[in-house]
C-alpha positions as CSV (number, residue, x, y, z in Angstrom):
1,X,13.5,-12.2,18.1
2,X,10.2,-12.9,16.4
3,X,9.3,-11.6,13.0
4,X,6.2,-10.0,14.6
5,X,8.6,-7.8,16.7
6,X,10.2,-6.4,13.6
7,X,8.8,-3.1,12.2
8,X,9.1,-2.5,8.5
9,X,8.7,1.2,7.6
10,X,10.0,3.9,5.2
11,X,13.6,4.9,5.8
12,X,14.1,8.5,7.0
13,X,16.8,10.7,5.6
14,X,18.5,11.0,9.1
15,X,19.0,7.2,9.0
16,X,21.5,7.2,6.2
17,X,24.5,6.6,8.6
18,X,22.7,3.6,10.1
19,X,21.9,2.3,6.6
20,X,25.6,2.7,5.7
21,X,26.5,0.7,8.9
22,X,24.0,-2.0,8.0
23,X,25.4,-2.3,4.4
24,X,28.9,-2.6,5.7
25,X,27.8,-5.4,8.1
26,X,25.9,-7.2,5.4
27,X,28.3,-6.9,2.5
28,X,31.7,-6.6,4.2
29,X,34.3,-3.9,4.1
30,X,35.4,-4.8,0.6
31,X,32.1,-4.6,-1.2
32,X,30.2,-2.2,1.0
33,X,31.9,1.1,-0.1
34,X,30.7,0.6,-3.7
35,X,27.2,-0.4,-2.6
36,X,27.0,2.6,-0.3
37,X,28.1,4.9,-3.1
38,X,25.3,3.4,-5.4
39,X,22.7,3.9,-2.6
40,X,23.8,7.5,-2.0
41,X,23.7,8.3,-5.7
42,X,20.3,6.7,-6.1
43,X,18.8,8.5,-3.2
44,X,20.1,11.9,-4.5
45,X,19.2,11.3,-8.1
46,X,15.8,12.7,-9.3
47,X,15.7,10.2,-12.2
48,X,15.7,7.4,-9.6
49,X,12.4,8.7,-8.3
50,X,9.9,7.4,-7.4
51,X,11.8,5.2,-5.1
52,X,10.9,3.0,-2.2
53,X,13.5,2.8,0.6
54,X,12.4,0.7,3.6
55,X,14.1,-0.4,6.8
56,X,13.4,-3.2,9.2
57,X,13.8,-2.2,12.8
58,X,13.9,-4.4,16.0
59,X,14.1,-2.8,19.4
60,X,15.4,0.4,17.9
61,X,18.1,-1.3,15.9
62,X,18.1,-1.3,12.1
63,X,18.4,-4.9,11.0
64,X,17.4,-4.6,7.3
65,X,17.1,-2.3,4.3
66,X,15.8,-2.5,0.8
67,X,15.9,0.1,-2.0
68,X,13.7,0.1,-5.1
69,X,14.5,2.8,-7.8
70,X,12.7,3.9,-10.9
71,X,13.3,1.9,-14.1
72,X,11.5,1.7,-17.4
73,X,10.9,-1.0,-20.0
74,X,11.1,0.3,-23.6
75,X,8.3,-1.5,-25.4
76,X,8.6,0.4,-28.7
77,X,6.4,3.6,-28.9
78,X,6.0,3.9,-25.1
79,X,7.6,2.7,-22.0
80,X,6.3,0.9,-19.0
81,X,7.0,2.1,-15.4
82,X,9.1,-0.4,-13.6
83,X,11.5,-0.5,-10.6
84,X,14.8,-2.1,-9.8
85,X,15.4,-3.8,-6.4
86,X,19.0,-3.1,-5.3
87,X,20.3,-3.6,-2.8
88,X,18.7,-5.7,-0.2
89,X,20.6,-6.0,3.1
90,X,19.9,-7.9,6.3
91,X,22.3,-7.8,9.2
92,X,24.2,-11.1,9.4
93,X,23.1,-11.5,13.1
94,X,19.5,-11.9,12.0
95,X,19.6,-13.5,8.6
96,X,17.4,-16.5,7.9
97,X,14.4,-15.0,9.8
98,X,12.5,-13.7,6.7
99,X,13.4,-10.1,7.3
100,X,14.5,-9.8,3.7
101,X,11.2,-11.4,2.5
102,X,9.2,-8.9,4.6
103,X,11.1,-6.0,3.2
104,X,10.6,-7.2,-0.4
105,X,6.9,-7.8,0.2
106,X,6.4,-4.4,1.7
107,X,8.3,-2.8,-1.2
108,X,6.3,-4.6,-3.8
109,X,3.1,-3.6,-2.2
110,X,4.2,0.0,-2.2
111,X,5.2,-0.2,-5.8
112,X,1.9,-1.7,-6.8
113,X,0.1,1.0,-5.0
114,X,2.1,3.6,-6.9
115,X,1.1,2.1,-10.2
116,X,4.5,0.4,-11.0
117,X,3.9,-2.6,-13.1
118,X,7.2,-4.5,-13.0
119,X,10.0,-5.0,-10.5
120,X,13.4,-6.3,-11.5
121,X,16.3,-7.7,-9.6
122,X,19.7,-9.1,-10.4
123,X,20.0,-11.5,-7.5
124,X,20.4,-15.0,-6.2
125,X,18.1,-17.3,-8.2
126,X,17.6,-19.5,-5.2
127,X,16.2,-16.7,-3.1
128,X,14.1,-14.2,-5.1
129,X,11.7,-16.7,-6.6
130,X,10.3,-17.1,-3.0
131,X,9.1,-13.5,-3.4
132,X,7.5,-14.1,-6.7
133,X,10.4,-13.3,-9.1
134,X,11.0,-15.3,-12.2
135,X,13.7,-15.3,-14.9
136,X,13.3,-12.0,-16.8
137,X,15.2,-13.0,-19.9
138,X,12.8,-15.8,-20.6
139,X,10.0,-13.2,-20.7
140,X,11.9,-11.0,-23.1
141,X,13.2,-8.4,-20.7
142,X,16.7,-7.3,-21.5
143,X,19.0,-6.2,-18.7
144,X,20.6,-2.8,-18.9
145,X,24.0,-4.5,-19.6
146,X,24.7,-8.0,-20.8
147,X,24.7,-10.6,-18.1
148,X,27.1,-13.6,-18.5
149,X,25.2,-16.7,-19.7
150,X,26.1,-18.6,-16.5
151,X,24.2,-16.0,-14.5
152,X,21.3,-15.5,-16.8
153,X,18.8,-16.8,-14.2
154,X,19.9,-14.1,-11.8
155,X,18.1,-11.5,-13.9
156,X,14.5,-11.7,-12.6
157,X,11.2,-9.9,-12.7
158,X,8.1,-9.7,-10.5
159,X,5.0,-8.8,-12.6
160,X,2.8,-6.5,-10.4
161,X,0.2,-5.9,-13.1
162,X,-1.2,-9.1,-14.8
163,X,-1.8,-7.2,-18.0
164,X,1.9,-6.7,-18.4
165,X,2.5,-10.5,-18.6
166,X,3.1,-11.6,-22.1
167,X,5.0,-10.9,-25.3
168,X,3.5,-7.5,-25.9
169,X,5.5,-6.1,-23.0
170,X,9.1,-6.9,-23.3
171,X,12.3,-5.1,-24.3
172,X,15.3,-3.3,-22.8
173,X,15.2,-2.2,-19.2
174,X,16.6,1.3,-18.4
175,X,17.6,2.2,-14.9
176,X,18.8,5.2,-13.0
177,X,22.3,6.4,-13.6
178,X,23.5,5.0,-10.3
179,X,23.0,1.5,-11.7
180,X,24.2,2.3,-15.2
181,X,27.7,0.8,-14.8
182,X,28.5,-2.4,-16.7
183,X,30.5,-3.9,-13.8
184,X,27.4,-4.0,-11.7
185,X,25.8,-6.4,-14.1
186,X,28.7,-8.9,-14.6
187,X,27.9,-11.3,-11.7
């Protein structure tokens, strides 16, 4: 399989069962049910809109999925439109082929085109910086729930609008209710 043979496109509502299968393959039978629940809640929640749900397909088989949901950064008198990346899933059979990177890049492009200024993720600090993410706490962005100090670098941001870089834009991040559970932010 070559990355050129992979199509990245918006997910369709009739593909939800295939997304569930992919999430189970990527996260395993122990973690997947909770992740599937979060994805289903986010897709059905009007406060998570606008959202970007993309799939990667190769020869008719879904091999990747990413979801970006609405978030906001409270900067005082007004808030800044943001998005939360969660989850990103790539089928274990095809990991390491930059499918995740392509999904993230396409999602960030879509967000930028929709006027979203910031994208956040709680993820592996060795992976997401390759997609332009940097530690969010160091820039003054406060996660929806406290993150243990040993995982502080996992809370990251990708600045999509250069004018939002700097101390005047910082503060607490509010996310859709599907992600408003403290246990989701503990690792």
